[in-house]
GUMAR-547929 format. One line per 8 residues: number of its first residue (from 1); their letters; for each residue x, y negated, z of N, C-alpha, C. Coordinates in Angstrom, 3 decimals, decimal comma. Atoms other than C-alpha are relative to their C-alpha. Example, Ala and Ser with C-alpha at 12.3 -4.5 7.8 and 13.67 -1.06 7.14 Angstrom:
1 = AS = 0,890 1,190 0,000 12,300 4,500 7,800 0,900 -1,200 0,000 | -0,820 1,190 -0,060 13,670 1,060 7,140 -0,770 -1,090 0,730
***
This chain:
1 = MVDYTEEL = 0,671 0,925 -0,907 106,656 -45,598 173,248 -1,509 -0,040 -0,314 | 1,454 0,006 0,139 102,900 -45,732 173,857 -0,472 -1,370 -0,475 | 0,567 1,225 0,535 100,971 -48,320 171,871 -1,297 -0,322 0,762 | 1,111 0,396 -0,855 98,591 -50,077 174,312 -1,279 -0,219 -0,840 | 1,143 0,320 0,841 96,288 -51,386 171,559 -0,564 1,264 -0,648 | 0,455 -1,250 0,603 96,140 -47,969 169,899 -0,781 0,825 1,039 | 0,710 -0,735 -1,064 95,135 -46,345 173,226 -1,380 -0,610 0,247 | 1,255 0,717 -0,174 92,447 -48,982 173,646 -0,976 0,349 -1,117
9 = NNALAVLK = 0,867 -0,273 1,158 91,073 -48,423 170,148 -0,418 1,470 -0,067 | 0,351 -1,426 -0,001 91,206 -44,602 170,429 -1,075 0,287 1,026 | 0,987 -0,200 -1,060 89,303 -44,666 173,742 -1,342 -0,597 -0,411 | 1,222 0,672 0,426 86,767 -47,123 172,327 -0,748 0,818 -1,057 | 0,612 -0,808 1,059 86,128 -44,958 169,252 -0,719 1,215 0,596 | 0,611 -1,172 -0,653 85,441 -41,905 171,463 -1,274 -0,408 0,762 | 1,173 0,488 -0,763 83,074 -43,891 173,715 -1,162 -0,339 -0,923 | 1,052 0,425 0,947 81,169 -45,312 170,744 -0,704 1,178 -0,656
17 = RGGIILYP = 0,663 -1,178 0,614 80,490 -41,832 169,360 -0,585 0,948 1,059 | 0,650 -0,780 -1,035 79,168 -40,588 172,706 0,903 0,972 0,730 | -0,952 -0,914 -0,674 82,325 -38,898 173,976 0,343 -0,452 1,402 | -0,448 0,354 -1,344 83,907 -38,872 177,394 1,515 -0,057 0,017 | -1,441 0,228 -0,073 87,381 -40,069 178,291 0,526 0,178 1,424 | -0,718 -0,022 -1,266 89,919 -39,622 181,064 0,923 -1,211 -0,062 | -0,727 1,267 0,103 91,470 -42,974 181,914 0,424 -0,537 1,353 | -0,442 0,628 -1,251 93,413 -44,938 184,539 -0,898 -1,178 0,352
25 = TDTVWGIG = 0,814 1,134 -0,440 91,438 -47,428 186,615 0,780 -0,778 1,054 | -0,651 0,749 -1,079 92,215 -49,907 189,384 -0,004 0,803 1,301 | -0,069 -0,900 -1,150 91,720 -47,002 191,786 0,592 1,330 -0,495 | -0,464 -1,325 0,415 91,984 -43,286 190,909 -0,273 0,220 -1,488 | 0,313 -0,350 1,385 91,989 -41,649 187,452 -1,501 0,284 -0,105 | 1,441 -0,152 0,156 88,449 -41,689 186,115 -0,404 0,753 -1,254 | 0,670 -0,587 1,165 86,220 -39,727 183,794 -1,087 -1,008 -0,341 | 0,960 1,041 0,334 84,109 -42,154 181,854 -0,693 0,200 -1,334
33 = CDATNADA = 0,765 0,041 1,249 81,566 -42,762 179,136 -0,792 -1,306 -0,004 | 0,895 1,137 0,142 79,204 -45,448 177,912 -1,143 0,190 1,000 | 1,018 -0,104 -1,049 76,844 -46,103 180,849 -1,423 -0,103 -0,521 | 1,341 0,055 0,575 73,919 -46,520 178,459 -0,318 1,281 -0,796 | 0,168 -1,210 0,796 74,365 -43,078 176,849 -0,292 1,210 0,913 | 0,427 -1,083 -0,889 72,378 -40,411 178,746 0,651 1,324 -0,325 | -0,612 -1,274 0,404 73,817 -37,508 176,734 1,462 0,069 0,471 | -1,406 0,029 -0,443 77,400 -38,579 177,516 0,071 0,154 1,532
41 = IDKIYALK = 0,054 -0,109 -1,468 76,506 -38,922 181,210 -0,254 1,463 0,388 | 0,267 -1,425 -0,250 75,093 -35,370 181,136 1,276 0,825 -0,175 | -1,267 -0,720 0,241 78,448 -34,170 179,726 0,926 -0,140 1,207 | -0,860 0,206 -1,179 80,249 -35,690 182,720 -0,493 0,850 1,168 | 0,540 -0,825 -1,084 77,905 -34,015 185,217 0,362 1,470 -0,229 | -0,303 -1,412 0,312 78,439 -30,673 183,443 1,499 0,295 0,191 | -1,438 -0,199 -0,129 82,236 -31,082 183,289 0,418 0,062 1,456 | -0,358 0,036 -1,424 82,487 -31,950 186,966 -0,710 1,060 0,834
49 = KRSEEKAL = 0,847 -0,976 -0,726 79,946 -29,250 187,912 -0,636 -0,731 1,195 | 0,542 0,871 -1,036 78,245 -32,020 189,862 -1,514 -0,067 -0,101 | 1,448 0,113 -0,043 74,624 -32,151 190,932 -0,407 -1,404 -0,450 | 0,479 1,311 0,439 72,690 -34,941 189,258 -0,591 -0,798 1,156 | 0,471 0,705 -1,204 71,464 -35,795 192,753 1,097 -0,929 0,525 | -1,123 0,839 -0,465 74,947 -37,220 193,431 0,300 -1,045 -1,083 | -0,118 1,094 0,970 75,141 -40,592 191,733 1,449 -0,202 -0,458 | -1,283 0,458 0,512 77,992 -41,803 189,560 0,014 -1,518 0,083
57 = ICLVSDFK = -0,077 1,445 0,014 79,264 -45,367 189,516 0,406 -0,456 -1,399 | -0,508 0,520 1,273 80,145 -47,642 186,641 0,799 -1,281 0,255 | -0,846 1,193 -0,039 82,559 -50,456 185,943 -0,533 -1,032 -0,966 | 0,271 1,118 0,902 81,847 -53,863 184,466 1,241 -0,882 -0,030 | -1,212 0,787 0,204 84,394 -56,357 183,204 0,062 -1,266 0,824 | 0,040 1,284 -0,705 83,252 -59,452 185,103 -1,371 -0,241 0,619 | 1,270 0,325 -0,647 80,448 -61,146 187,068 -1,117 -0,204 -1,027 | 1,015 0,250 1,037 78,657 -62,170 183,870 -0,618 1,352 -0,427
65 = MLNQFVEE = 0,511 -1,315 0,397 78,353 -58,499 182,824 -0,787 0,621 1,160 | 0,715 -0,512 -1,163 77,312 -57,527 186,359 -1,432 -0,492 -0,011 | 1,335 0,594 0,001 74,364 -59,914 186,106 -0,882 0,510 -1,115 | 0,783 -0,549 1,132 73,291 -58,326 182,799 -0,548 1,384 0,293 | 0,405 -1,398 -0,242 72,889 -54,869 184,385 -0,600 0,221 1,389 | 0,682 -0,073 -1,288 71,384 -55,656 187,802 -1,085 -1,061 -0,027 | 1,121 0,942 0,041 67,936 -57,241 188,099 0,288 -1,258 0,826 | -0,307 1,139 -0,861 69,031 -59,449 191,009 1,202 0,316 0,874
73 = VPEVAYDI = -1,220 -0,217 -0,789 72,559 -59,624 192,407 -0,095 -0,918 1,223 | 0,055 0,843 -1,218 72,406 -60,793 196,062 1,227 -0,921 0,046 | -1,080 0,988 -0,066 74,496 -63,942 196,606 1,200 0,485 0,793 | -1,105 -0,445 -0,847 76,567 -62,262 199,320 0,951 0,942 -0,752 | -0,865 -0,900 0,793 77,895 -59,795 196,711 1,214 -0,730 -0,547 | -1,112 0,774 0,584 80,019 -62,524 195,130 1,079 -0,292 1,055 | -0,956 0,258 -1,076 81,624 -63,376 198,477 0,739 1,279 0,375 | -0,642 -1,274 -0,341 82,262 -59,723 199,297 1,076 0,323 -1,033
81 = LKYAAKPT = -0,948 -0,348 1,062 83,945 -59,178 195,937 1,157 -0,987 -0,075 | -1,047 1,036 0,073 85,871 -62,446 196,024 1,060 0,214 1,096 | -0,917 -0,095 -1,120 87,415 -61,703 199,443 0,443 1,430 0,320 | -0,360 -1,405 -0,267 87,726 -57,886 199,286 1,495 0,197 -0,185 | -1,453 -0,244 0,042 91,276 -56,737 200,006 0,342 1,159 -0,942 | -0,246 -1,139 0,908 90,880 -53,646 197,780 -1,192 0,121 -0,942 | 1,123 -0,181 0,934 88,716 -52,573 194,834 -1,255 0,468 0,776 | 1,242 -0,274 -0,730 85,113 -52,497 196,064 -1,152 0,234 -0,944
89 = TIIYDKPI = 1,207 -0,353 0,750 82,075 -50,802 194,575 -1,190 -0,404 0,852 | 1,228 0,362 -0,712 78,710 -52,252 195,558 -1,161 0,754 -0,626 | 1,217 -0,683 0,461 75,520 -50,238 195,331 -1,120 -1,043 0,034 | 1,036 1,015 0,169 72,813 -52,563 194,008 -1,363 0,643 -0,197 | 1,374 -0,377 0,293 69,032 -52,266 193,950 -0,309 -0,409 -1,432 | 0,602 0,320 1,306 67,224 -52,264 190,596 0,996 -0,276 -1,127 | -0,830 0,157 1,186 69,882 -51,675 187,924 -0,867 -0,029 -1,250 | 0,749 0,058 1,258 68,730 -52,418 184,381 0,945 0,253 -1,186
97 = RVAENLVG = -0,708 -0,206 1,266 69,808 -51,544 180,813 1,079 1,076 0,028 | -0,911 -1,151 -0,015 71,721 -48,376 181,792 -0,844 1,268 -0,169 | 0,702 -1,269 0,162 70,813 -44,733 181,154 -0,704 0,389 1,312 | 0,786 -0,366 -1,184 68,137 -43,429 183,527 0,706 1,025 0,876 | -0,666 -1,041 -0,806 70,281 -40,438 184,588 1,227 -0,534 0,739 | -1,078 0,640 -0,744 72,854 -42,876 185,962 -0,541 -0,662 1,278 | 0,643 0,699 -1,082 70,373 -44,523 188,311 -0,419 0,982 1,105 | 0,371 -0,854 -1,141 69,868 -43,046 191,812 -1,504 0,098 0,152
105 = KDNTLGIR = 1,443 -0,231 -0,244 66,497 -41,677 192,914 -0,642 -1,198 0,692 | 0,520 1,178 -0,711 66,131 -44,786 195,115 0,150 -1,276 -0,830 | -0,129 1,123 0,945 66,595 -47,020 192,019 1,178 -0,907 0,351 | -1,236 0,730 -0,286 70,165 -48,035 192,912 1,119 0,478 -0,919 | -1,174 -0,365 0,788 73,504 -47,967 191,123 1,241 -0,683 0,590 | -1,275 0,548 -0,450 77,076 -48,412 192,319 0,757 -0,591 -1,179 | -0,720 0,693 1,074 78,964 -50,941 190,204 1,225 -0,683 0,587 | -1,223 0,696 -0,414 82,544 -52,190 190,508 0,418 -0,953 -1,115
113 = VTKDDFCQ = -0,587 0,951 0,936 83,856 -55,325 188,824 1,491 0,326 -0,011 | -1,385 -0,445 0,051 87,204 -53,966 187,678 0,961 -1,168 -0,204 | -1,046 1,008 0,198 90,380 -55,981 187,862 1,124 0,573 -0,876 | -0,991 -0,654 0,819 92,354 -53,482 185,777 -0,062 -0,517 -1,432 | -0,065 0,611 1,329 93,482 -55,035 182,469 -0,540 0,934 -1,088 | 0,444 -0,942 1,018 92,959 -51,891 180,363 -1,519 0,193 0,085 | 1,440 -0,214 -0,172 89,492 -51,265 181,806 -0,796 -1,215 -0,413 | 0,689 1,216 0,392 88,452 -54,893 181,370 -0,094 -0,112 -1,522
121 = KLIRKLKR = -0,027 0,132 1,454 89,525 -54,933 177,732 -0,886 1,050 -0,662 | 0,809 -1,066 0,577 87,879 -51,581 176,996 -1,491 -0,286 0,165 | 1,418 0,306 -0,266 84,590 -52,610 178,600 -0,475 -1,200 -0,834 | 0,388 1,157 0,835 84,592 -55,970 176,789 -0,205 0,420 -1,442 | 0,136 -0,454 1,385 85,119 -54,227 173,459 -1,244 0,900 -0,169 | 1,176 -0,874 0,037 82,417 -51,628 174,265 -1,286 -0,815 0,150 | 1,111 0,894 -0,283 80,102 -54,458 175,429 -1,077 0,655 0,882 | 0,881 -0,693 -0,914 78,562 -52,091 177,989 0,823 0,496 1,197
129 = PLVSTSAN = -0,737 -0,558 -1,142 79,447 -50,779 181,459 0,587 1,380 -0,348 | -0,709 -1,268 0,201 81,750 -47,769 181,670 -0,200 0,868 1,240 | 0,099 -0,915 -1,152 80,913 -44,780 183,873 1,405 0,257 0,511 | -1,298 -0,270 -0,618 83,737 -44,158 186,311 -0,205 0,940 1,186 | 0,063 -0,960 -1,088 83,867 -41,018 188,413 1,371 0,656 0,120 | -1,334 -0,564 -0,197 86,962 -39,430 189,912 0,216 1,237 -0,837 | -0,378 -1,056 0,946 88,786 -36,927 187,701 0,229 1,340 0,715 | -0,081 -1,290 -0,696 88,039 -33,829 189,767 -1,306 0,751 -0,154
137 = LSNQPTPE = 1,215 -0,814 -0,033 85,577 -30,963 189,889 -0,720 -0,327 1,301 | 0,799 0,266 -1,184 82,756 -31,415 192,380 0,517 0,820 1,183 | -0,473 -0,619 -1,250 83,789 -30,580 195,971 1,481 0,319 0,025 | -1,458 -0,153 -0,001 87,492 -30,635 195,059 0,615 -1,353 0,370 | -0,630 1,293 -0,368 89,963 -33,283 196,313 0,215 -0,888 -1,208 | -0,275 0,986 1,043 90,412 -36,455 194,318 1,484 0,007 -0,302 | -1,430 0,005 0,347 93,713 -36,280 192,409 0,649 -1,340 0,347 | -0,752 1,218 -0,349 96,304 -38,753 193,677 0,910 -0,441 -1,133
145 = SFAQIAPE = -0,821 0,354 1,157 98,130 -38,738 190,337 -0,518 0,772 -1,208 | 0,402 -0,683 1,237 97,631 -37,690 186,722 0,403 1,474 0,035 | -0,512 -1,363 -0,057 99,715 -34,579 187,361 -0,878 0,942 0,811 | 0,859 -0,831 -0,841 97,163 -33,334 189,921 -1,392 0,276 -0,621 | 1,306 -0,203 0,650 94,203 -33,417 187,488 -0,093 1,433 -0,535 | 0,204 -1,400 0,367 92,829 -29,918 186,914 -0,007 0,175 -1,516 | 0,002 -0,282 1,431 93,428 -28,379 183,463 -1,416 0,027 -0,594 | 1,389 -0,067 0,460 89,672 -27,818 183,179 -0,534 -1,400 -0,338
153 = ILKGVDYV = 0,411 1,385 0,263 89,123 -31,587 183,367 0,698 -0,502 -1,247 | -0,772 0,467 1,154 91,919 -32,329 180,898 -0,538 0,564 -1,304 | 0,526 -0,642 1,207 90,493 -29,865 178,392 -1,447 -0,377 -0,301 | 1,437 0,267 0,148 86,888 -30,935 178,981 -0,360 -1,376 -0,503 | 0,279 1,353 0,494 87,198 -34,586 178,008 0,330 -0,086 -1,499 | -0,250 0,171 1,444 87,212 -35,842 174,422 1,273 -0,773 -0,279 | -1,236 0,766 0,207 90,200 -38,144 174,926 0,660 -0,303 1,333 | -0,785 0,336 -1,178 92,948 -38,632 177,504 0,835 -1,231 -0,334
161 = VNLQQSIK = -0,753 1,240 0,243 94,314 -42,196 177,645 1,436 0,208 0,461 | -1,438 -0,244 -0,244 98,108 -42,042 177,462 0,657 -1,248 0,592 | -0,567 1,152 -0,712 98,850 -44,874 179,927 0,099 0,357 1,469 | -0,149 -0,098 -1,460 100,105 -44,938 183,530 -0,039 1,415 0,535 | 0,097 -1,376 -0,427 100,365 -41,152 183,698 1,053 0,389 1,040 | -1,027 -0,325 -0,983 103,483 -41,249 185,876 -0,171 -0,751 1,316 | 0,204 0,821 -1,181 102,101 -43,681 188,454 -0,935 0,699 0,985 | 0,881 -0,538 -1,043 100,659 -42,455 191,762 -1,151 -0,987 0,163
169 = TPKPSAII = 1,139 0,877 -0,039 97,150 -43,818 191,991 -0,334 -0,401 1,440 | 0,422 0,415 -1,320 95,831 -45,832 194,904 -1,224 0,824 0,419 | 1,173 -0,702 -0,521 92,870 -44,619 196,966 -1,264 -0,426 -0,750 | 1,277 0,395 0,588 89,246 -44,645 195,769 -0,470 -1,342 0,573 | 0,502 1,317 -0,423 87,339 -47,911 196,103 -0,787 0,090 1,298 | 0,935 0,127 -1,101 85,511 -49,084 199,158 -1,393 0,001 -0,628 | 1,368 0,001 0,520 81,752 -48,596 198,755 -0,911 -0,658 1,037 | 0,932 0,713 -0,863 79,135 -50,957 200,205 -1,366 0,033 -0,657
177 = KLSNDGEV = 1,388 0,037 0,478 75,358 -50,626 199,827 -0,582 -1,335 0,404 | 0,484 1,350 -0,225 73,826 -54,052 199,488 -1,435 -0,074 -0,512 | 1,425 0,016 0,394 70,013 -54,054 199,503 -0,504 -1,421 -0,186 | 0,581 1,332 0,255 67,939 -56,944 198,209 -0,681 -0,572 1,245 | 0,628 0,500 -1,228 66,317 -57,171 201,656 1,054 -0,521 1,016 | -1,057 0,536 -0,834 69,706 -58,251 203,084 0,787 1,034 0,782 | -0,712 -1,047 -0,716 70,780 -54,901 204,557 1,369 0,288 -0,678 | -1,338 -0,331 0,488 74,525 -54,217 204,235 0,464 1,254 0,748
185 = KVIRK = -0,448 -1,243 -0,614 75,874 -50,728 204,844 1,302 0,434 -0,648 | -1,283 -0,457 0,512 79,507 -49,641 204,494 -0,076 1,532 -0,139 | 0,057 -1,439 0,288 79,563 -46,189 202,855 1,400 0,620 0,082 | -1,402 -0,472 -0,054 83,344 -45,801 202,435 0,901 -1,211 0,116 | -0,936 1,124 -0,207 86,078 -48,087 203,767 1,199 0,122 -0,904
***
């Protein structure tokens, strides 16, 4: 039987030493690292064969953490997140305290307040946001289950979390761009 606490501690140890992990989220399987570690973020871009022009998102554990990594969270964001029917990533203006290579050219960053228990606990222990990008190579379909993850991804991460590997994952999150000037744009439903 898998030891939940051991999986949490193993993943945390890898993240703290600048490694990248493959882990279950409240949406699809994710590749992640410490969102403040530029070298670890570079490893994810290289593994996915993804252009650095295409932004990655990150997860935070709660609203308090969200406020620590965005200069100004628009009030409407709290309502959107409170009433969202599915996991929702919001792209915010002016992220702070994260690695520069995580921030978009337009000084934005997509952040999701995760509701997944494992992710929340891991992020709280790390005390920093966790990068979360789908576990696929760039321009390939997003895996709908652990079994569909490419061997190249499995071999390329420093640790694979041994939880929920038999569960079919839900769809990726909704994505909304929320500008400080009040503009709201739905990127993905």
